[in-house]
Structures are given as structure tokens and as C-alpha cells.
C-alpha positions, 0 to 999 in steps of 0.5 A: 297413070302409072304414077297414080296407081303407084301413089295409091299403092304406096299410100295403101301400103303405108296405111296398112303398115302403120295400122299393123305396127300400131296393132303390134304395139297395142298387143305388146302393151297388152301382153305387158299389162297381162304379165303385170296383172298375173304377177299381182294375182300371184302376189295376192294369192300368196298373201291370201294363202299366208292369211289363211295359214295364220287364220288356221293357226289362230283357230287351232289356238282358240280351240286349245284355249277353250279346251284348257278353259274347260279343264280349268272349269272342271278343276275348279268344280272338283276343288269346290266339291273337295272343299264341300266334302272337307266342310262336311267332314269337319262338321261331323 
């Protein structure tokens, strides 16, 4: 009878221990995966920040180009007006 109880105890303990070790390994694997995912998220966040910086610089460049284009259009209009005035003076 004692040996049966010992056998049941040993089997129960072995089963519990194996489940416990399996869970520890699963937890360790999950922690490793979480770490790798966090690294990937960090890398993607850095890339996103770089992309946003590039987009901001492009927007600033486009604004500057548009501003210079408006100045260029105004200069052309002034030149056309001056040419018109010269033509009128030459006719008189």
C-alpha cells in the first residue's frame, strides 16, 4: 500500500513538474518574442519618425518653391507692365 501511494505521489509530482517546466519554457519563449517585437516596433517608429522628418522638409521645400514661383510671376507681370509703358511712350 505504501508503495502505491509513493508511486501515485511520484507520478503526480513528475506530471506537475513537467507541466511547470513546460510553462516556464513557454513563458521564456514568449518573453523572447515580446522583446523581438518591441525591437521591431522601435525600429519601425524610428523609420516613421525619419519619414515624417523627410515629409516635413519636402513640405517646406514645396512652400518655398511656391513662394518663389509667385515672386517670379509678379516679376513677369511687372516686366510686362514696364514693356507696355515703354511701348506707349514710344508711340507718343
